C-alpha positions in Angstrom: 89.8 83.6 78.6 88.8 85.4 75.8 90.3 89.3 76.4 89.8 92.3 73.8 92.5 95.1 74.3 92.0 98.6 72.5 95.2 100.4 72.3 97.0 97.0 72.4 99.7 98.6 70.7 101.0 101.2 73.0 103.7 101.2 75.3 101.3 99.5 78.0 99.1 97.9 75.5 101.8 95.9 74.0 102.8 94.3 77.6 99.4 93.8 78.5 98.8 91.5 75.1 102.5 89.7 75.6 101.5 88.7 79.4 97.9 87.8 78.6 98.7 85.2 75.8 102.2 83.9 78.0 99.4 82.6 80.2 97.5 81.2 77.6 94.5 83.8 76.8 93.2 84.3 73.6 93.4 87.9 73.1 91.8 90.2 70.0 94.0 93.5 69.7 92.9 96.7 68.5 95.3 98.9 67.1 95.2 101.6 64.4 98.7 101.1 63.8 100.3 99.3 60.8 103.6 98.6 62.2 101.7 97.7 65.6 99.5 95.2 64.0 102.3 93.5 62.3 103.9 92.9 65.9 100.4 92.0 67.4 99.6 89.4 65.0 103.3 88.1 65.2 102.7 87.3 68.7 99.6 85.2 68.4 96.8 87.8 68.7 93.7 88.3 66.3 94.4 91.8 65.2 91.2 94.3 64.8 93.0 97.3 62.9 90.0 99.7 62.8 89.9 103.5 64.3 87.9 104.0 67.8 86.1 106.7 66.4 84.6 104.4 64.1 81.7 102.9 66.3 80.2 100.7 63.7 83.7 99.2 63.3 84.1 98.8 66.9 80.7 97.3 67.3 81.7 94.4 64.5 85.1 93.9 65.9 83.7 93.4 69.4 80.8 90.8 68.0 83.7 88.9 66.0 85.5 88.4 69.1 82.6 88.0 71.7 85.3 88.6 74.6 84.9 88.0 78.1 86.7 91.1 79.2 87.5 94.2 77.5 90.3 96.1 78.3 90.7 100.3 77.8 94.3 101.4 77.0 93.5 103.7 74.3 96.0 106.8 74.3 97.1 109.6 71.9 99.8 110.7 73.9 102.7 112.4 71.8 106.6 110.9 71.9 107.9 114.1 73.7 106.2 115.5 76.9 106.6 118.9 75.6 104.0 118.4 72.8 101.6 116.9 75.8 99.3 120.9 75.3 98.8 120.4 71.6 98.0 116.7 71.7 96.0 116.5 74.8 92.3 117.7 72.8 92.6 114.2 70.7 94.2 112.4 73.3 90.8 113.7 76.0 88.7 113.1 72.6 89.9 109.6 72.1 89.3 108.5 75.9 86.0 110.1 76.2 84.3 109.6 72.6 86.8 106.5 71.2 86.6 104.9 75.0 82.8 105.5 74.6 82.5 103.3 71.5 84.4 100.5 73.0 82.5 100.4 76.4 79.0 100.6 74.6 80.2 98.0 72.0 81.1 95.9 75.3 77.7 96.2 76.8 76.0 95.1 73.5 77.9 92.2 73.1 77.4 90.6 76.6 81.2 91.2 77.9 81.4 90.3 81.3 84.1 92.8 82.7 85.5 96.1 81.7 89.0 97.5 82.7 89.6 101.1 82.3 93.1 103.1 82.2 92.7 105.8 84.6 95.3 107.8 86.5 97.7 107.6 89.4 98.3 111.3 89.5 96.1 114.4 89.6 94.4 112.8 92.4 93.7 115.6 95.5 95.1 114.0 98.8 92.6 114.4 101.7 96.0 114.0 104.0 99.4 114.8 103.2 100.1 114.1 99.9 99.7 110.4 99.3 96.2 109.4 98.0 94.6 106.2 98.1 91.5 104.8 96.2 88.8 106.8 98.5 90.4 109.9 96.9 88.9 112.0 94.0 90.6 113.4 91.2 91.5 117.8 91.7 89.1 118.8 89.1 89.8 122.6 90.7 93.3 122.3 89.6 94.6 124.9 87.2 93.2 124.9 83.4 94.7 121.7 81.4 95.1 119.7 84.7 91.4 120.1 85.8 90.3 119.2 82.2 92.6 115.9 82.7 91.4 115.6 85.9 87.7 115.4 84.9 88.4 113.1 82.2 89.7 110.5 84.4 87.0 111.1 86.4 84.7 110.4 83.7 85.8 107.1 82.3 86.3 106.0 85.9 82.6 106.5 86.1 81.8 104.8 82.7 83.6 101.9 84.0 82.9 101.0 87.6 79.3 103.1 87.6 77.1 100.7 85.2 76.0 97.6 86.9 75.4 95.9 83.8 79.1 95.0 83.6 81.5 94.5 85.9 83.8 98.0 86.2 87.6 98.0 87.6 89.7 101.6 86.9 93.4 101.2 87.2 94.9 104.6 88.3 98.8 103.9 87.2 101.2 106.5 87.7 103.5 107.7 85.6 105.2 104.9 83.2 108.3 104.6 82.9 110.2 101.7 80.5 110.4 100.9 77.1 108.9 103.1 74.6 107.9 105.6 77.3 108.9 109.0 77.9 110.8 108.2 81.3 113.5 106.1 79.5 117.0 106.8 78.4 115.8 106.8 74.6 112.7 108.9 76.2 110.9 112.3 75.4 111.5 113.2 78.9 115.1 112.0 78.9 115.9 114.2 75.9 114.4 117.1 77.4 116.2 116.9 80.4 119.8 116.7 78.3 118.0 120.1 76.9 117.9 121.6 80.2 114.3 122.1 79.3 113.0 120.8 82.7 113.8 122.8 85.4 112.7 122.1 89.0 110.2 124.5 89.8 110.1 125.8 93.6 111.0 123.6 95.9 110.1 120.7 94.1 108.2 119.3 96.6 105.3 117.7 94.7 105.0 113.8 95.1 105.1 111.5 92.3 104.3 107.9 91.6 105.9 106.0 88.8 105.1 102.5 87.6 107.1 100.4 84.8 105.1 99.4 82.2 106.0 95.3 82.8 104.7 95.7 86.7 101.6 97.6 85.0 100.5 95.1 82.5 101.6 92.0 85.1 98.6 94.1 87.9 96.4 94.5 84.9 96.1 91.3 84.4 95.8 90.6 87.6 92.6 92.8 87.6 90.9 90.2 85.0 89.4 88.1 88.2 90.2 90.5 91.4 87.3 92.5 93.1 85.5 95.1 90.9 86.7 99.0 92.0 89.4 101.0 91.8 93.1 100.1 92.1 96.0 102.7 92.4 99.0 100.8 90.1 101.9 102.5 91.4 105.4 101.4 92.7 106.3 101.4 96.4 107.7 105.0 96.8 106.0 108.5 96.2 108.9 110.7 95.4 109.1 114.3 95.5 110.6 116.2 92.3 113.3 117.8 94.0 114.9 113.9 94.6 113.5 112.1 91.4 114.4 114.4 88.8 118.3 115.0 89.6 118.9 111.2 89.8 116.6 110.4 86.5 119.2 113.6 85.2 121.8 111.4 86.2 120.6 108.1 84.9 120.2 109.5 81.6 124.0 111.2 81.5 122.0 114.6 81.4 123.6 117.7 83.3 121.6 118.5 86.7 118.2 120.2 86.2 118.2 124.0 86.8 116.1 126.1 89.5 113.5 128.5 88.9 111.1 130.4 90.8 107.7 129.4 90.9 107.1 133.3 89.5 109.5 132.3 86.6 107.6 129.0 86.1 104.1 130.7 85.7 105.4 133.2 83.0 107.6 130.7 81.0 106.0 127.6 81.2 102.5 127.9 82.9 100.2 127.1 85.7 99.9 123.6 84.8 104.2 123.2 84.7 103.9 124.9 88.6 101.5 122.5 89.8 103.4 119.2 88.4 106.3 120.3 90.6 104.2 121.8 93.6 100.8 120.3 94.0 101.1 117.1 92.6 100.5 114.5 95.1 101.8 110.8 94.9 99.8 107.8 95.8 99.6 104.3 97.6 99.5 101.2 96.2 98.6 99.1 99.5 95.2 98.0 97.8 96.7 96.8 95.1 99.4 94.8 97.3 96.8 92.9 98.7 94.2 92.1 96.5 96.2 91.7 93.0 99.0 90.5 94.5 101.2 93.1 93.6 105.0 93.3 93.9 106.3 96.8 92.0 110.3 96.9 91.6 111.9 100.1 93.0 112.2 103.2 90.6 115.2 101.8 88.7 117.0 105.3 88.7 116.7 105.5 92.3 118.2 102.1 93.1 120.6 102.4 90.3 
């Protein structure tokens, strides 16, 4: 199959390209990164080193590759989650405007299917603290969370709401593994070692994680699966008060401190409080049934 991957040099984009090539697909990999371009070319992918905001260059790249399937993994996340607030405006613009250029070009060149990166968090579960694919994003949350929720809603609608092209939206959990925040050499590990990520309040918010290798496998399975939305998360949604101390131990950090919601509102803001008190996990039952999805257990809880 002929496949175009936008955001191909990212923490998930690279494993996706590796898996596609392993299975014998022809891959065109789009990236802005010089070092990423070199790694992708060494793997055997055709590389388009272009800026997603350059709509003309994006259109020309898609025309050259004539893909059957386009996979949109465009992100602009910082190396450390402490910088997320300042990085978010550019990340949001890249996903909406840059991704919009890729989607428009995919339509123009007659791509059959579009696979969109979405989010398995920021969801609002109808019942309990676990969301399924029928649940929607929590657009009424705190300010930055609300903007993120609206962004993911919009990119999903772009992908699955246009009848001219098959659409799949993959709601990934928090990534862990190589080149992610949640790895022993990642940004979250650095923060935890500094005592900079306390447990806020009761820490009962529920998180869903996914290893990037498992996310890549699920993404490749979505090439031929039914269209629609899939939660790509592991089998064990887990509360912050459980996973954060275990993560700290895994990365050889001291136990995280505890602070009240009131203190956190003053020192960290409402978005931080949301992550620890309101976030809901996600169910992967649909992906397991229709994608043959078999994710590993969260590494720092199985160590």
